[in-house]
C-alpha positions in Angstrom: 0.0 0.0 0.0 2.9 2.4 0.7 4.2 1.9 -2.8 1.1 3.4 -4.3 1.2 6.6 -2.3 4.8 7.4 -1.1 3.6 10.5 0.8 1.7 8.6 3.5 3.6 7.6 6.5 1.4 4.8 7.7 -1.9 3.0 7.4 -4.9 5.2 7.8 -7.1 4.4 10.7 -10.8 4.6 9.8 -12.2 3.9 13.2 -14.6 6.5 14.7 -13.3 7.6 18.0 -15.7 8.4 20.8 -15.7 12.0 21.9 -15.3 12.7 25.6 -18.1 14.8 26.9 -16.9 17.6 29.1 -19.0 18.4 32.1 -19.5 22.1 32.8 -20.0 22.8 36.4 -21.5 26.1 37.3 -20.7 27.7 40.6 -23.8 28.4 42.6 -23.5 31.6 44.5 -25.8 32.6 47.2 -28.4 35.1 46.2 -28.5 38.3 48.1 -31.2 38.2 50.7 -31.7 42.0 50.9 -31.5 44.8 48.4 -28.6 47.2 48.9 -28.0 50.5 47.2 -24.6 52.2 46.9 -23.9 55.0 49.3 -24.4 58.4 47.7 -21.5 60.8 48.1 -21.7 64.5 48.3 -21.2 66.1 44.9 -17.7 67.5 45.2 -17.6 68.9 41.7 -19.8 71.9 42.7 -18.0 74.8 44.2 -14.6 73.0 44.6 -11.9 74.2 42.2 -9.5 71.7 40.8 -5.8 72.5 40.4 -6.3 73.0 36.7 -9.1 75.6 37.4 -6.8 77.4 39.8 -3.9 77.4 37.2 -6.2 78.7 34.5 -7.2 81.6 36.8 -3.6 82.4 37.8 -2.5 82.5 34.2 -5.3 84.7 33.2 -4.8 87.0 36.2 -1.1 87.4 35.2 -2.0 88.3 31.7 -4.7 90.7 32.7 -2.2 92.5 35.0 0.7 92.5 32.5 -1.4 93.0 29.4 1.0 90.7 27.4 3.8 88.2 27.9 6.1 86.0 25.9 4.8 82.5 25.8 8.0 80.9 27.1 8.2 83.1 30.1 4.6 82.8 31.0 4.6 79.0 31.1 8.2 78.3 32.3 8.6 77.1 35.9 12.3 76.8 36.7 11.9 74.3 39.5 9.5 71.9 37.8 9.1 70.4 34.3 5.7 69.0 35.4 4.5 72.4 36.5 5.6 73.9 33.2 3.5 71.3 31.4 0.5 72.1 33.6 1.0 75.7 32.8 0.8 74.9 29.1 -2.3 72.8 29.8 -3.9 75.7 31.6 -3.0 78.1 28.8 -4.6 75.7 26.3 -8.0 76.1 28.0 -7.8 79.9 27.8 -6.9 79.7 24.1 -9.8 77.2 23.4 -12.3 79.5 25.2 -11.1 82.6 23.3 -10.0 84.4 26.5 -6.3 84.5 25.3 -4.7 85.0 21.9 -1.2 84.0 20.8 0.5 86.1 18.1 4.0 86.3 16.7 5.7 89.7 17.0 8.3 91.2 14.6 11.2 89.4 16.5 9.6 86.0 16.1 8.5 85.7 19.7 5.1 84.2 20.6 3.2 86.9 22.5 0.2 85.9 24.6 -2.3 88.6 25.5 -5.8 88.5 27.1 -9.0 89.3 25.3 -12.6 89.3 25.9 -14.2 85.9 25.4 -16.9 85.7 22.7 -20.5 85.8 23.7 -22.3 82.4 24.0 -24.8 83.6 21.3 -21.9 84.2 18.9 -20.5 80.7 19.5 -24.0 79.1 19.1 -24.7 80.9 15.9 -21.4 79.8 14.4 -20.1 83.4 14.0 -17.2 82.4 16.3 -15.6 79.0 16.6 -13.4 77.4 19.2 -9.7 77.2 18.3 -7.0 74.8 19.5 -3.3 74.7 19.4 -0.8 71.8 19.3 2.4 72.3 21.3 5.3 69.8 21.3 7.2 70.2 24.5 9.4 67.7 26.2 12.1 67.6 28.9 14.9 68.6 26.5 12.9 71.7 25.4 12.4 72.6 29.1 16.1 72.4 29.7 16.9 74.6 26.6 14.3 77.2 27.7 15.7 77.0 31.2 19.2 77.9 29.9 18.1 80.5 27.4 15.8 82.6 29.4 17.6 84.8 31.9 16.6 84.5 35.5 15.5 88.1 35.7 13.2 87.7 32.7 10.2 85.9 33.9 6.8 86.5 35.4 7.2 85.5 39.0 4.1 84.8 41.1 3.4 83.2 44.5 1.7 79.9 44.7 -1.2 79.5 47.1 1.4 77.7 49.3 3.4 81.0 49.4 6.2 79.4 47.5 7.5 81.6 44.6 7.7 80.0 41.2 7.6 81.3 37.7 4.5 80.5 35.8 
C-alpha cells in the first residue's frame, strides 16, 4: 500500500473515536437576601476648584495684570518640568475658550495677551468657533528654555502655598 502513495507515513485508521463529553459545572453563588444601594457621596464637583481651574485663573490674572507676555516666560517654571507642562495645559484652556490670543511679534517671539471671550450667542450661531493649538514640548525643550531665558526675565508669582515660582 505504501508503494502506491509514497507521501503517506502509515496506514490510515478509519475507526470512529468516541468523543469525551466535558461536564460544565456552574458555581452556585448565594443570592442576596436584601437589596442594597450604593452610598451616595456629596457632589464634590460643585464649588470645589481643581488644580487646573486654579492654574487657569492664575495664568489669566497674570495676563490681565501685565497685558501681554512672551509664551515661554509665561509657562516656564524653573523648579519643575511637570508644573511647566501644567501651565501649558492651563493656557490651552484659555486659548480654546477665546480668552487668550497668541500672536508672533516682529522678532519672532510668541506673544500671549488676554482678550474678551466671545458671547455664548456668537458661538451658538457659528459666528465664532473654538480654536485649539498643538504644542510639542518635552524635557529637552524645558532644559533649553531654562538655559536661554535669563533669571530676571520671567513673570514671578506666588503659589497658594506662598512658595514663589515662575508661571
